[in-house]
C-alpha positions as CSV (number, residue, x, y, z in Angstrom):
1,M,-177.6,8.3,213.5
2,L,-174.2,6.9,214.5
3,R,-174.1,4.6,211.3
4,R,-174.8,7.7,209.3
5,M,-172.1,9.5,210.8
6,Q,-169.6,6.8,210.5
7,H,-170.7,6.4,206.8
8,F,-170.2,10.3,206.5
9,S,-166.7,10.1,208.1
10,K,-165.6,7.5,205.5
11,N,-166.8,9.7,202.6
12,V,-165.0,12.7,204.0
13,L,-162.0,10.6,204.4
14,L,-162.2,9.3,200.9
15,K,-162.5,12.8,199.6
16,R,-159.6,14.0,201.5
17,R,-157.5,11.2,199.8
18,V,-158.8,11.9,196.5
19,S,-158.1,15.5,196.9
20,T,-154.4,14.9,197.3
21,W,-154.1,14.0,193.9
22,S,-152.0,16.6,191.8
23,P,-153.7,18.8,189.5
24,L,-152.2,16.9,186.5
25,T,-153.5,13.7,187.9
26,T,-156.8,15.1,188.5
27,A,-157.1,16.5,184.9
28,F,-156.4,13.3,183.3
29,N,-158.6,11.3,185.6
30,T,-161.7,13.6,184.9
31,R,-163.9,12.7,182.2
32,P,-163.5,15.2,179.4
33,E,-166.7,17.2,178.8
34,K,-167.7,19.2,175.5
35,R,-167.8,22.8,176.3
36,I,-170.2,25.2,174.8
37,N,-168.7,28.2,173.1
38,F,-170.5,31.4,173.9
39,T,-168.1,33.8,172.6
40,K,-168.0,32.1,169.0
41,N,-164.5,33.6,168.7
42,E,-162.6,30.4,167.7
43,V,-158.9,30.5,167.3
44,G,-158.6,27.7,164.7
45,L,-157.1,24.2,164.9
46,F,-153.8,24.4,166.8
47,G,-154.3,28.1,167.1
48,K,-154.1,28.7,163.3
49,P,-156.7,31.5,162.6
50,E,-157.1,30.1,159.0
51,L,-158.4,26.8,160.3
52,T,-161.6,28.1,162.1
53,S,-163.3,26.4,159.1
54,H,-162.2,23.4,156.7
55,E,-161.9,26.1,153.9
56,G,-159.0,27.4,155.7
57,F,-156.8,24.6,154.2
58,Y,-157.1,26.4,150.9
59,V,-155.6,29.4,152.5
60,L,-152.8,27.6,154.2
61,K,-151.6,25.7,150.9
62,E,-152.0,28.9,148.8
63,K,-149.7,30.8,151.3
64,A,-147.4,27.9,151.1
65,I,-147.2,27.9,147.3
66,F,-146.4,31.7,147.2
67,K,-143.6,31.5,149.9
68,T,-142.2,28.5,148.1
69,D,-142.0,30.4,144.9
70,D,-140.2,33.2,146.8
71,L,-137.7,31.0,148.5
72,I,-136.8,29.0,145.1
73,E,-136.1,32.4,143.6
74,E,-134.0,33.3,146.6
75,A,-132.0,30.0,146.6
76,T,-131.2,30.3,142.8
77,S,-130.4,34.0,142.9
78,F,-126.8,35.0,142.3
79,N,-127.3,37.8,145.0
80,R,-128.9,35.7,147.9
81,S,-128.0,36.9,151.3
82,R,-128.4,34.0,153.6
83,K,-126.7,30.5,153.7
84,M,-128.2,28.1,151.2
85,V,-129.0,25.5,153.9
86,V,-131.0,28.2,155.9
87,I,-133.1,28.9,152.7
88,F,-133.7,25.2,152.2
89,D,-134.7,24.6,155.7
90,E,-137.2,27.5,155.5
91,L,-138.4,25.9,152.4
92,S,-138.9,22.6,154.2
93,D,-140.4,24.1,157.3
94,T,-143.0,25.9,154.9
95,L,-144.2,22.8,153.4
96,C,-144.0,20.6,156.4
97,K,-146.1,23.0,158.5
98,V,-148.9,22.3,155.9
99,A,-148.2,18.8,155.1
100,D,-147.7,17.4,158.6
101,L,-150.6,19.3,159.9
102,S,-152.9,18.3,157.1
103,E,-151.8,14.6,157.3
104,F,-152.9,14.4,161.0
105,I,-156.2,16.1,160.5
106,R,-157.0,13.8,157.5
107,L,-156.5,10.9,159.7
108,A,-157.8,12.2,163.0
109,H,-160.6,14.7,162.6
110,P,-164.2,13.3,163.0
111,A,-165.7,15.8,160.5
112,S,-165.5,14.6,156.9
113,N,-165.3,18.1,155.4
114,Y,-162.2,18.7,157.4
115,C,-160.8,15.4,156.3
116,S,-161.5,16.0,152.7
117,A,-159.9,19.4,152.8
118,A,-157.0,18.2,154.8
119,E,-156.4,15.5,152.2
120,D,-156.6,17.9,149.3
121,A,-154.0,19.9,151.0
122,C,-151.8,16.9,151.3
123,I,-152.1,16.2,147.6
124,T,-151.3,19.6,146.8
125,I,-148.2,19.9,148.9
126,S,-147.1,16.4,147.6
127,G,-147.4,17.8,143.9
128,I,-145.1,20.7,145.0
129,V,-142.6,18.3,146.5
130,E,-142.5,16.3,143.2
131,K,-141.9,19.5,141.3
132,L,-139.2,20.5,143.6
133,N,-137.5,17.2,143.0
134,T,-137.3,17.8,139.6
135,H,-136.2,21.4,139.7
136,K,-132.7,21.3,138.1
137,K,-131.8,24.7,138.8
138,L,-132.6,24.4,142.5
139,F,-130.7,21.2,142.7
140,N,-127.6,22.6,140.9
141,A,-127.6,25.6,143.3
142,L,-127.5,23.2,146.4
143,K,-125.1,20.8,144.7
144,N,-122.8,23.7,143.9
145,V,-122.8,24.6,147.6
146,V,-122.1,21.1,148.8
147,D,-119.4,20.3,146.4
148,K,-117.7,23.7,146.6
149,G,-118.7,25.4,149.8
150,D,-121.1,28.2,150.4
151,Q,-120.2,31.9,150.0
152,F,-121.0,32.3,153.7
153,E,-119.2,30.6,156.6
154,T,-120.7,27.4,157.5
155,S,-120.5,25.0,160.4
156,D,-120.2,21.1,160.3
157,V,-124.0,20.9,161.2
158,D,-124.7,23.2,158.3
159,K,-122.7,21.0,155.9
160,H,-124.3,17.8,157.3
161,V,-127.9,19.2,156.8
162,A,-127.1,20.4,153.4
163,R,-125.8,16.9,152.4
164,L,-129.1,15.5,153.7
165,F,-131.2,17.8,151.4
166,L,-129.0,16.9,148.5
167,F,-129.6,13.1,149.2
168,D,-133.4,13.8,149.4
169,F,-133.0,15.3,145.8
170,E,-131.0,12.4,144.6
171,Q,-133.6,9.9,145.9
172,S,-135.8,11.0,143.0
173,G,-132.9,10.6,140.5
174,I,-132.6,14.3,139.5
175,H,-128.8,13.9,139.1
176,L,-129.3,11.3,136.4
177,E,-129.7,11.5,132.6
178,E,-133.2,12.2,131.6
179,E,-134.1,8.5,130.5
180,A,-132.7,7.2,133.8
181,R,-134.6,9.8,135.8
182,Q,-137.8,9.0,134.1
183,R,-137.2,5.3,134.9
184,V,-136.7,6.3,138.6
185,V,-140.0,8.1,138.7
186,F,-141.7,5.0,136.9
187,L,-140.3,2.6,139.3
188,N,-141.3,4.6,142.3
189,D,-144.8,4.7,141.2
190,C,-144.8,0.9,140.6
191,I,-143.3,0.4,144.1
192,L,-146.1,2.6,145.6
193,Q,-148.8,0.8,143.9
194,L,-147.6,-2.7,144.5
195,G,-146.9,-1.9,148.1
196,Q,-150.4,-0.7,148.7
197,R,-151.9,-3.8,147.0
198,F,-149.5,-6.1,148.9
199,M,-150.6,-4.5,152.4
200,A,-154.3,-4.8,151.5
201,G,-153.7,-8.5,150.6
202,A,-151.7,-9.1,153.9
203,V,-154.9,-8.4,156.0
204,H,-157.4,-10.0,153.9
205,P,-159.2,-13.0,155.4
206,R,-158.7,-16.5,153.9
207,S,-161.8,-17.9,152.5
208,I,-161.9,-21.8,152.4
209,S,-164.6,-24.2,151.3
210,K,-166.0,-26.2,154.2
211,N,-165.9,-29.4,152.1
212,I,-162.2,-29.6,152.1
213,L,-161.7,-29.3,155.8
214,P,-161.9,-31.8,158.7
215,A,-165.2,-31.4,160.4
216,A,-163.2,-31.0,163.7
217,V,-161.7,-27.8,162.5
218,L,-164.9,-26.1,161.5
219,P,-166.2,-24.9,164.8
220,F,-163.2,-22.6,165.2
221,F,-163.8,-20.2,162.6
222,A,-166.7,-18.0,161.3
223,S,-168.7,-19.1,158.5
224,D,-169.6,-17.4,155.4
225,G,-172.2,-19.5,153.5
226,E,-170.4,-22.7,152.4
227,N,-167.1,-21.3,153.3
228,I,-165.1,-20.5,156.5
229,L,-163.2,-17.3,157.1
230,V,-159.8,-17.2,158.7
231,S,-158.9,-13.8,159.7
232,G,-155.8,-14.2,161.9
233,L,-153.5,-16.8,163.8
234,Y,-155.5,-17.5,166.8
235,A,-152.3,-17.2,168.7
236,D,-153.9,-16.9,172.2
237,S,-156.3,-19.7,171.7
238,A,-155.9,-22.5,174.4
239,N,-156.8,-25.1,171.9
240,S,-153.8,-26.4,170.2
241,V,-155.8,-27.7,167.0
242,A,-157.2,-24.3,166.6
243,R,-153.9,-22.6,166.7
244,E,-152.3,-25.2,164.1
245,S,-155.3,-24.8,161.8
246,A,-155.4,-21.1,161.8
247,Y,-151.7,-21.1,161.2
248,R,-151.6,-23.4,158.2
249,L,-154.8,-21.8,156.8
250,F,-154.1,-18.2,157.2
251,L,-150.4,-18.5,156.0
252,Y,-151.2,-20.9,153.1
253,P,-149.2,-19.5,150.0
254,D,-151.0,-17.1,147.9
255,E,-149.9,-16.7,144.1
256,Q,-151.1,-13.0,144.0
257,Q,-149.3,-12.1,147.2
258,E,-146.2,-13.8,146.0
259,R,-146.3,-12.0,142.6
260,L,-146.8,-8.7,144.2
261,L,-143.9,-9.0,146.7
262,A,-141.7,-10.4,144.1
263,E,-142.4,-7.6,141.8
264,M,-142.0,-5.1,144.4
265,L,-138.6,-6.5,145.5
266,K,-137.6,-6.6,141.8
267,C,-138.5,-2.9,141.2
268,R,-136.7,-1.8,144.4
269,N,-133.5,-3.5,143.4
270,E,-133.7,-1.9,139.9
271,L,-134.3,1.5,141.5
272,A,-131.3,1.1,143.6
273,T,-129.1,0.0,140.7
274,V,-130.3,2.9,138.5
275,C,-129.4,5.3,141.3
276,G,-125.9,3.9,141.7
277,F,-126.4,1.6,144.7
278,P,-125.3,-2.0,144.7
279,T,-128.5,-3.1,146.4
280,Y,-131.7,-1.4,147.8
281,A,-130.5,-2.2,151.2
282,H,-127.5,0.1,150.6
283,R,-129.7,2.9,149.4
284,A,-132.0,2.5,152.4
285,L,-129.2,2.5,155.1
286,K,-127.3,5.5,153.8
287,A,-127.1,8.3,156.4
288,S,-128.5,5.6,159.0
289,T,-126.7,4.7,162.3
290,V,-125.2,1.4,160.9
291,E,-124.6,3.0,157.6
292,T,-124.3,-0.2,155.6
293,P,-125.9,-3.5,155.2
294,E,-122.7,-5.3,156.0
295,M,-122.8,-3.7,159.4
296,V,-126.4,-5.0,159.9
297,D,-125.4,-8.5,158.8
298,M,-122.6,-8.6,161.1
299,F,-124.7,-7.3,164.1
300,L,-127.5,-9.8,163.4
301,D,-125.0,-12.7,162.9
302,S,-123.2,-11.8,166.3
303,L,-126.6,-11.4,168.2
304,N,-127.9,-14.7,166.6
305,E,-124.9,-16.6,167.6
306,Q,-125.4,-15.7,171.3
307,L,-129.1,-16.0,171.3
308,Q,-129.2,-19.6,169.9
309,P,-128.4,-21.4,173.1
310,R,-130.5,-18.9,175.1
311,A,-133.4,-19.2,172.8
312,A,-133.1,-22.9,172.7
313,N,-133.7,-23.0,176.7
314,D,-136.8,-20.8,176.0
315,F,-138.1,-23.4,173.7
316,A,-137.3,-26.4,175.9
317,I,-139.3,-24.8,178.7
318,M,-142.2,-24.2,176.1
319,Q,-142.0,-27.8,175.1
320,K,-142.4,-28.9,178.7
321,M,-145.5,-26.7,178.9
322,K,-147.0,-28.2,175.8
323,S,-146.2,-31.9,176.8
324,L,-147.9,-31.2,180.1
325,E,-150.9,-29.6,178.6
326,C,-151.4,-32.2,175.8
327,G,-150.4,-35.2,177.9
328,T,-148.1,-36.4,175.0
329,N,-144.8,-35.2,173.7
330,V,-146.1,-33.3,170.7
331,P,-143.1,-31.2,169.1
332,L,-143.3,-27.5,169.8
333,A,-144.2,-25.6,166.6
334,A,-144.3,-22.0,165.4
335,W,-148.0,-21.5,166.3
336,D,-147.3,-22.4,169.8
337,T,-144.8,-19.8,171.0
338,P,-147.1,-16.7,171.3
339,Y,-149.5,-18.9,173.3
340,F,-147.1,-20.3,175.9
341,T,-145.4,-17.0,176.1
342,S,-148.4,-15.3,177.2
343,S,-149.5,-18.3,179.3
344,L,-146.3,-18.2,181.4
345,K,-146.4,-14.5,182.0
346,R,-149.9,-14.9,183.2
347,K,-148.8,-17.6,185.6
348,H,-145.8,-15.7,186.7
349,L,-147.9,-12.5,187.2
350,Q,-150.4,-14.5,189.4
351,A,-153.0,-12.1,188.3
352,S,-154.7,-11.1,184.9
353,A,-153.4,-7.7,183.5
354,S,-156.7,-6.1,184.5
355,E,-155.9,-6.7,188.2
356,F,-152.8,-4.3,187.9
357,S,-155.1,-1.6,186.1
358,P,-156.5,0.0,189.2
359,Y,-153.0,1.1,190.0
360,F,-152.6,2.6,186.6
361,S,-155.0,5.3,186.3
362,L,-154.3,7.6,183.4
363,G,-153.8,10.5,185.5
364,A,-151.3,8.6,187.9
365,C,-149.4,7.5,184.8
366,M,-149.3,11.1,183.5
367,E,-148.2,12.3,187.0
368,G,-145.5,9.5,187.0
369,L,-144.3,11.0,183.7
370,N,-144.2,14.4,185.1
371,L,-142.3,13.4,188.1
372,L,-139.7,11.4,186.0
373,M,-139.4,14.5,183.6
374,N,-139.0,16.8,186.4
375,S,-136.3,14.6,188.1
376,L,-134.2,14.1,184.9
377,F,-134.6,17.4,183.1
378,G,-136.3,20.0,185.4
379,I,-139.3,19.8,183.2
380,S,-142.9,20.1,184.3
381,L,-146.0,19.0,182.3
382,R,-148.8,21.4,182.8
383,N,-152.3,20.8,181.6
384,T,-153.5,23.8,179.7
385,E,-157.1,25.0,178.9
386,M,-157.6,25.3,175.2
387,E,-159.2,28.1,173.3
388,P,-162.5,27.5,171.4
389,G,-161.8,25.7,168.1
390,E,-158.2,24.9,168.9
391,S,-158.7,21.1,169.1
392,W,-160.4,18.6,166.7
393,F,-162.4,16.9,169.3
394,H,-163.8,17.8,172.8
395,D,-161.8,15.1,174.7
396,I,-158.2,16.4,173.8
397,Y,-155.7,17.5,176.4
398,K,-153.0,20.2,175.9
399,L,-149.7,19.9,177.8
400,A,-147.5,22.9,178.1
401,V,-143.9,21.5,178.5
402,E,-142.1,24.1,181.0
403,H,-138.5,24.2,181.9
404,E,-137.7,25.6,185.3
405,T,-135.3,28.2,184.1
406,E,-135.7,28.2,180.2
407,G,-139.6,28.5,180.2
408,L,-141.8,27.1,177.7
409,L,-140.3,24.3,175.3
410,G,-143.4,23.3,173.4
411,H,-146.8,21.8,173.5
412,I,-148.1,18.3,173.4
413,Y,-151.7,17.6,172.4
414,C,-152.9,14.4,174.0
415,D,-155.5,12.5,171.8
416,F,-156.0,9.6,174.1
417,F,-159.3,8.2,173.8
418,E,-161.0,5.9,171.2
419,R,-163.7,7.2,168.9
420,Q,-165.3,6.1,165.8
421,G,-163.1,6.5,162.7
422,K,-160.0,7.1,164.5
423,P,-156.9,5.1,163.5
424,N,-156.3,2.2,165.8
425,Q,-152.9,2.6,166.4
426,D,-150.5,4.4,169.1
427,C,-148.4,7.0,167.4
428,H,-146.6,10.4,167.6
429,F,-147.2,13.3,165.0
430,T,-145.0,16.3,164.6
431,I,-147.3,19.3,163.7
432,Q,-144.7,21.8,164.0
433,G,-140.8,21.3,164.1
434,G,-138.5,23.3,166.4
435,K,-136.0,25.6,164.8
436,V,-134.1,28.9,165.2
437,M,-135.8,31.7,163.6
438,P,-134.3,34.5,161.6
439,D,-134.5,36.9,164.6
440,G,-132.8,34.4,166.9
441,S,-135.9,33.3,168.7
442,F,-136.9,29.6,168.8
443,Q,-139.9,28.1,166.9
444,N,-141.3,25.8,169.7
445,P,-142.3,22.4,168.7
446,I,-146.1,21.1,168.6
447,V,-146.7,17.5,168.6
448,V,-149.7,15.1,169.0
449,V,-149.4,11.8,171.0
450,M,-152.3,9.5,169.9
451,L,-153.6,6.5,171.9
452,N,-156.7,4.5,171.8
453,L,-157.8,4.2,175.4
454,S,-161.3,3.7,176.7
455,Q,-163.3,6.7,177.7
456,P,-163.5,7.3,181.4
457,R,-166.6,5.8,183.1
458,W,-168.9,7.9,185.3
459,S,-167.7,5.8,188.2
460,G,-164.0,6.4,187.8
461,P,-161.0,7.3,185.5
462,T,-159.5,5.5,182.4
463,L,-157.4,2.6,183.7
464,L,-154.4,1.2,181.8
465,T,-153.1,-2.5,181.5
466,P,-149.3,-2.8,181.9
467,S,-148.8,-2.9,178.2
468,M,-150.8,0.3,177.8
469,V,-148.5,1.9,180.3
470,D,-145.4,0.9,178.2
471,N,-147.0,2.2,175.0
472,L,-147.8,5.5,176.8
473,F,-144.3,5.9,177.9
474,H,-143.0,4.8,174.5
475,E,-145.0,7.5,172.6
476,M,-144.2,10.3,175.2
477,G,-140.5,9.4,174.6
478,H,-141.1,10.4,171.0
479,A,-142.8,13.6,172.2
480,M,-140.0,14.6,174.6
481,H,-137.4,14.0,171.9
482,S,-139.3,16.5,169.8
483,M,-139.5,18.8,172.9
484,L,-135.8,18.7,173.9
485,A,-134.1,18.7,170.5
486,R,-133.1,22.5,170.3
487,T,-131.7,22.3,166.8
488,E,-131.2,25.1,164.4
489,F,-132.9,23.5,161.6
490,Q,-136.4,21.8,161.7
491,H,-135.4,19.5,159.0
492,V,-133.4,17.6,161.7
493,T,-135.4,18.3,164.7
494,G,-136.4,15.6,167.2
495,T,-137.5,12.4,165.6
496,R,-136.4,13.8,162.1
497,C,-133.4,11.6,162.2
498,S,-132.3,8.3,160.9
499,T,-135.0,5.3,161.4
500,D,-132.6,3.3,163.6
501,F,-132.0,6.2,165.9
502,A,-135.5,7.7,165.9
503,E,-136.7,4.8,168.2
504,V,-134.0,5.1,170.8
505,P,-135.4,7.7,173.1
506,S,-138.9,6.1,173.0
507,V,-137.6,2.5,173.6
508,L,-135.4,4.1,176.4
509,M,-138.5,5.2,178.1
510,E,-139.8,1.6,178.2
511,Y,-136.9,0.8,180.5
512,F,-138.1,3.6,182.9
513,A,-141.7,2.2,182.6
514,N,-140.3,-1.4,183.6
515,D,-138.2,-0.2,186.6
516,P,-139.7,-0.9,190.1
517,R,-138.3,2.3,191.4
518,V,-140.1,4.4,188.7
519,L,-143.4,2.4,189.0
520,R,-143.3,2.8,192.6
521,S,-143.5,6.6,192.3
522,F,-146.9,6.6,190.8
523,A,-148.6,3.1,190.7
524,K,-151.3,3.9,193.3
525,H,-154.8,2.7,193.6
526,F,-157.2,5.1,191.8
527,Q,-159.7,5.0,194.8
528,T,-157.4,4.7,198.0
529,Q,-154.1,6.0,196.7
530,E,-152.6,2.8,198.2
531,P,-149.3,2.0,196.5
532,M,-149.0,-1.3,194.5
533,P,-148.0,-4.1,196.7
534,E,-144.4,-4.9,196.3
535,S,-144.9,-8.5,195.5
536,M,-147.1,-7.4,192.5
537,L,-144.6,-4.8,191.4
538,E,-141.7,-7.3,191.3
539,R,-143.7,-9.9,189.5
540,L,-144.9,-7.2,187.0
541,C,-141.5,-6.1,186.2
542,T,-139.7,-9.6,185.9
543,S,-142.7,-11.0,183.9
544,K,-141.8,-8.8,181.0
545,H,-138.5,-10.5,180.6
546,L,-139.8,-14.0,180.2
547,F,-138.7,-15.7,177.1
548,A,-136.8,-12.6,176.1
549,S,-134.3,-14.6,174.2
550,S,-136.8,-16.4,171.9
551,E,-138.8,-13.3,171.3
552,M,-135.7,-11.4,170.3
553,Q,-134.5,-14.2,168.1
554,L,-137.7,-13.8,166.2
555,Q,-136.9,-10.2,165.6
556,V,-133.6,-11.1,164.5
557,F,-135.1,-13.6,162.0
558,Y,-137.5,-11.1,160.7
559,S,-134.6,-8.5,160.2
560,A,-132.5,-10.9,158.5
561,L,-135.2,-12.0,156.0
562,D,-135.7,-8.1,155.3
563,Q,-132.1,-7.8,154.7
564,V,-131.9,-10.7,152.4
565,Y,-135.0,-9.8,150.3
566,H,-133.4,-6.3,149.7
567,G,-129.8,-7.5,149.4
568,N,-127.5,-9.2,147.1
569,H,-129.2,-12.3,145.6
570,D,-130.5,-13.5,142.4
571,M,-134.2,-12.4,142.3
572,H,-135.1,-15.3,139.9
573,A,-133.2,-18.1,141.6
574,E,-136.0,-18.9,144.2
575,N,-139.3,-17.5,145.0
576,T,-139.8,-15.5,148.3
577,T,-141.0,-18.5,150.4
578,Q,-137.8,-20.5,149.4
579,T,-135.7,-17.6,150.6
580,L,-137.8,-17.6,153.8
581,Q,-137.2,-21.3,154.4
582,R,-133.5,-20.7,154.0
583,V,-133.2,-17.7,156.3
584,Q,-135.4,-19.3,159.0
585,E,-133.1,-22.4,159.0
586,K,-130.1,-20.0,160.0
587,Y,-131.7,-17.5,162.2
588,Y,-134.6,-19.2,164.1
589,G,-134.9,-22.2,166.4
590,L,-138.2,-23.7,165.3
591,P,-138.4,-25.4,161.8
592,Y,-140.2,-23.9,158.8
593,V,-143.9,-25.2,158.4
594,E,-144.4,-26.8,154.9
595,N,-146.8,-25.1,152.7
596,T,-146.9,-21.8,154.7
597,A,-145.8,-18.3,153.5
598,W,-145.6,-16.1,156.6
599,Q,-143.8,-13.3,154.7
600,L,-146.9,-12.7,152.4
601,R,-148.7,-11.5,155.6
602,F,-145.6,-9.4,156.7
603,S,-147.0,-5.9,155.8
604,H,-143.8,-4.2,157.3
605,L,-141.9,-5.2,154.3
606,V,-143.6,-2.3,152.6
607,G,-143.0,0.5,155.0
608,Y,-139.7,-0.7,156.5
609,G,-138.0,-2.1,153.4
610,A,-134.4,-2.9,154.5
611,K,-134.9,-1.0,157.6
612,Y,-136.7,-3.7,159.9
613,Y,-133.4,-4.1,161.8
614,S,-134.0,-0.7,163.2
615,Y,-136.0,-1.8,166.1
616,L,-133.2,-4.2,167.3
617,I,-130.5,-1.6,166.9
618,S,-132.5,1.1,168.7
619,R,-133.2,-1.5,171.6
620,A,-129.4,-2.2,171.7
621,I,-128.5,1.5,171.8
622,A,-131.3,2.1,174.4
623,S,-130.2,-0.7,176.4
624,W,-126.6,0.6,176.3
625,I,-127.6,4.1,177.4
626,W,-129.7,2.6,180.2
627,Q,-127.0,0.6,181.7
628,T,-124.5,3.4,181.3
629,Y,-126.4,6.2,182.7
630,F,-129.7,5.3,184.5
631,E,-129.6,1.6,185.8
632,R,-128.0,2.9,189.1
633,D,-130.4,5.7,189.5
634,P,-133.4,6.2,187.2
635,F,-134.0,9.7,188.6
636,S,-130.6,11.1,188.3
637,R,-130.6,14.9,187.3
638,T,-127.0,14.7,186.5
639,E,-127.3,11.8,184.1
640,G,-130.6,13.3,182.7
641,E,-128.8,16.4,181.8
642,K,-126.0,14.5,180.1
643,Y,-128.5,12.6,178.1
644,R,-130.5,15.8,177.1
645,R,-127.4,17.9,176.3
646,G,-125.4,15.1,174.7
647,C,-128.1,13.1,172.8
648,L,-131.7,14.5,172.6
649,A,-130.6,18.0,172.0
650,Y,-129.1,17.2,168.5
651,G,-132.1,15.6,166.9
652,G,-130.7,14.5,163.5
653,G,-128.3,17.4,163.4
654,I,-125.2,15.2,163.7
655,P,-124.9,11.9,162.0
656,S,-126.4,9.4,164.4
657,R,-123.6,7.0,164.4
658,L,-121.1,9.8,165.5
659,L,-123.7,11.2,167.9
660,V,-124.1,7.8,169.7
661,S,-120.3,6.9,169.7
662,N,-119.6,10.4,171.2
663,F,-122.4,10.1,173.9
664,L,-121.4,6.6,174.8
665,G,-117.7,7.0,174.6
666,R,-117.3,3.9,172.5
667,E,-117.5,3.0,168.8
668,I,-120.5,1.4,167.5
669,T,-119.6,-2.1,166.6
670,P,-121.7,-5.3,166.3
671,R,-119.9,-6.8,169.4
672,N,-120.7,-3.6,171.6
673,L,-124.3,-3.5,170.4
674,T,-124.7,-7.3,171.0
675,S,-123.1,-6.9,174.4
676,S,-125.7,-4.7,175.9
677,L,-128.5,-6.9,174.7
678,I,-126.9,-10.2,175.8
679,S,-125.9,-8.7,179.3
680,E,-129.6,-7.5,179.8
681,I,-131.1,-11.0,178.9
682,D,-128.5,-12.7,181.3
683,T,-129.2,-10.4,184.3
684,F,-132.9,-11.2,184.1
685,N,-132.5,-14.9,183.3
686,E,-130.4,-15.1,186.6
687,R,-133.5,-13.8,188.4
688,L,-135.9,-16.2,186.7
689,K,-134.1,-19.5,187.3
690,H,-137.1,-20.5,189.4
691,V,-139.3,-20.5,186.4
692,D,-139.1,-24.3,186.0
693,D,-141.2,-24.4,189.3
694,Y,-144.3,-23.9,187.3
695,F,-144.0,-27.4,185.6
696,R,-143.2,-29.5,188.8
């Protein structure tokens, strides 16, 4: 009886401990269950009554078509009663509300009939946009206002947004003579098709006859009859022969991929010159934070110069690791760096990533975000019960974002769990952008944050690895940018800004996720609520900065290559591999591996063309903001309000270069951008001087 009572007491104690979790933690730590709808009164996806069935997409797109026609007529009328930019933003909002929602449902809905209907809506809206891009009368009406001013009083923001709309028009060559405009249409189509084929080839496995390979290599790869299949770089393999073999085989030059990439770059270059730009990079960087390719080059050169000795030190440590592991002084190679980077991080952590996971239940992480948002901005994240038919799957959460005095700011739908057919990527979708309505009210934003976490088990909640925590904070950074941008126009709300600024708020959130003071506020064991031990916490935070110089140097190399491909160079003087070899010699500390063509597997060249540098610029600005405002106190409400009012609130409503300069009180220059990154690296390198102890 005594034993039973002791057991009972422990259970009661455990239940009491568990019951102290907040409602938000409890909600996200509870297994989502499918609910039976007894009322049958469904509200439709995202609360849109048209979408109680997939056929509602037809209604949505028809409404959009009719409203678009009315707005075109208003914009081109001599008797319009509103500012031109207001009409254009309503036109943009009308199309985006259907296009953005449809694009998300096309990717995320588990039912094929919804996916098909959504895809059809996407195609219809794309067709409307194509027609608008060739609507001369509409273009001339806008250009006249941009060039000569509106008949109504306009602000600097009005003029900036009107110029952005005009540039969108000019991207399609509408301002050109008909022959040149038709050439632009043709080139855009070629670029799209070449890019799609290149991306498919970039991930295609390499099939090689077993007869031409050494017998020692064969066991590392999957067999396909008389061939072996190499589907990746085997970067985490502890076997150096496997790493080298995979690298040489997977990255072996491919004539078809080379032709596709060269043709795509050639078409992009011609497109830019037809549209009046010196290079494709100049076209891509217009209206960006850095504004010109010359500025990017100066930034990359400045950063590269300071990284070289620091990266060389990283490589020297890796060389020691390889020599110890192999027993001989085998030179460090490109296929070694991912393996030794992750190996050293594991040794530094003194634990596997899974041993940290019990302290990072999904509910605890969401509560951590809630505590941080409350401290910085006076905002609460409240889990809200959805109406029947509002979500596309039963395990979706809906967060109401509420300010302590301003009330509801918007909604975040959390599609966090993996399921069959769902895209395997973490991302943020805007479903409805924020904007000021004609009656003066505000159209609150609606966004979706998508992750791919495992479903909670019956025995406990979903547990995150440290890298998953970083991803969660990153994507929620995008979501909060959307929530806190209170712009007049939806065309420039939240993440609808230049590519090299859009990532700043999300990268900044990673700094919070890597700060021991922030982690300490929520990293608690999901069973006992015991905080993560201080030693584990410190090891985790410092491990993220191991080999930071060499990892950043690799990003500089990628960015520089992207700029060279899209910049001033003779497209016929050398193939893309010769260009790679030349750029690698200047920007990376390890030599090029003969008979490899890494760039032919680099699919980001399609989506990021001339903008891959954006990650580094965003990181530099985020680091600068962190050091200026939050490094002393990551929970400061005073600094949080400055950040919200002086940065997030504007979205893309102010040119991002001006916005950042005003907020930080210093001009954006290569030196200032580089300074923040190098200062950060040196600070952590000082703390990691003992890293050589691992090889003694």
